[in-house]
N, C-alpha and C positions, 0 to 999 in steps of 0.2 A: 292166698297166703300172703303174709306180711313179713318183710325182712327189715330189721333195724341195723343201721350202719352208723357208728359214731363218726362225727365230722370235725375237721379242723381245716379252715380255709377251703371248704367245698369238696374235700377229699377225705378218704378214710383216715381217721386219727389213729396213730400208733399206740396211744395210751388211752384205753377205753374209758376208765373211770374219771378222766379229767378232760373230756371233749367239750367243745363249744355247744354242739347241738347234735341231734340225731336225725338222719333221714329215715323215714319209714316208707319203704317202697312196697307197693302192692303189686303182686305178680300173679299171672295165671300159669302155673307149672305145666298144665296139660298142653296149652298152646305155646308155651315157652315165650310169653310176652310180659313185658313190663307195662303195667296198667296206669300207675300213678305214683307220685312222690309227694310226701308232706314232710317238711322240716319242722322239728320241735326243739325249742331251747332245752338244754339239759337242766334237770333239777339240781339244786345245790348238792355238792358232793356229800354223801352220807353212806357209810358202809352198809351194804345189803339192800339199798333202796332201789337200784336200777332194775333188778329182775321183776319186782312187783310193779314198778312204774311201767315197764315195757309190756308186761303181761296184761295190764289194764288197758293197753292200747291195741291188744289183739295180735301182738308180735309172735310169730312162730319160730323165726330163725334170727340169730345175731351173727353178723360177719364182723370180725375184729382183727386188728393187727396183733394185739396181745391182750391177754386176760389171765389173771391169777386162777389157780386151781379152785380156791374157795368160791370165787365168783362164778366159775363154770358150774360148780355143783349147785349153787343157788339157782342158776338159770335152769338147770336140769330139773330141779325140784318144782319149778313153775311150768315144766313141759316145753321149754324153749331150747331148741338145738343151738349149739354154739360152734362156729367155725373160726379158728384162730390162724394167724400167720398169713392173712390176706395182704396183698400189696396195696399201697396208697393210690387208689384209683377213685373215679367218680362212683357214686352210689348206683347209678343206672348200669354202669359197666360191670360192677361187682354182682349186682342182682341178676343181670342177664347171664353172666358166667355161672352163677350158682344154679339157676334153673336149667341151664344147658348141660350141667355136669362137668364144666371145664374150669371151675374156680381153682386157681393156683394157690396152694397153701404152702408157706415156708415155715420158718421157725416162729414159735410163740415169743413175741417181743416183750413179754412181761415176766418178771422174776418173782412176783408176789405169790 
């Protein structure tokens, strides 16, 4: 399973669509292990691009601080689960919490 996390200064970016890069973390959900991490520069901002871009990289889940409802529906159309309201932590910590079932989710920080 692959989890994408938008980054700013090495931690979860609160504004999904304008992040510096994405960490794509591969995990083994059965063994509850983080296997690897690859950082990819974000493509130029363009509405509707990220769901297709991340789907092409095999992403199954996106963990975000905030994301608009339209973007969430576009991810769902690509078969990608979205978790919003996550804290600004490192990708490894967020991915480990997700597969352990302990990911803390607060408010969606996006009003779009």
